[in-house]
Phi, psi and omega in degrees: 000136181285327187258021181275152178265130179235151178277134179248139178273355182286146178282115183298325177298317180297327179294334182261356184304321185269010182241148173276157178303322181296329177292326183286319183266355181307317179297343181268356184264158173211159183264130177252116181291126181255319193192153172250140180211206178211167179273121174267159174084008181297323182295340180273358180296134177285322181244091182285355178294340176304324184294334181293340182264003181271143180224156176303138180079001174299140176279137177240146182264134178252132179225135178289146176211091182272010178270006181269178177299336181252117183294348178255016184301136176230114178280152180243128182235154169288168180295337178266016169089014178268124181286130179246348180159210182209163176286134181305144182304324182292343183249354196266346190298314181293318180293323176298317179296318177298315180294320178296335178273005175095007179279144179266121178241145173227173173232157173229141180286128179265317186203146176234125180233152171052049184304326186278308187272297182225088185293136175233120179246112177274138182229153168255140179253132187232144171265128176273119183248137180249000000 
């Protein structure tokens, strides 16, 4: 029978030893779309070659940085930790409050335009819900 319950002699704790909590609950999470915006500060990048590796639907990491001129600043990084810019000041206050309250937010690239002259990266901002 496929749906029968069987007793296992394996130690359940041992089965989870090599996994992070996020790996265990990841299948239970989903992304809730909150808002669309764009990446500010791209023109200030010293190494613009980072932009050549970005693709639509790429996941971006959001991190708070209140040491900037804007106390609600949220920096945007690639998944491998390269900073590409920040969420515009006009859009960041609610997201900063959510992050300060312990909520996990990410961004996903919606569209990339004008990579050579004046790059514009449109992003969607998502709340990760468990």
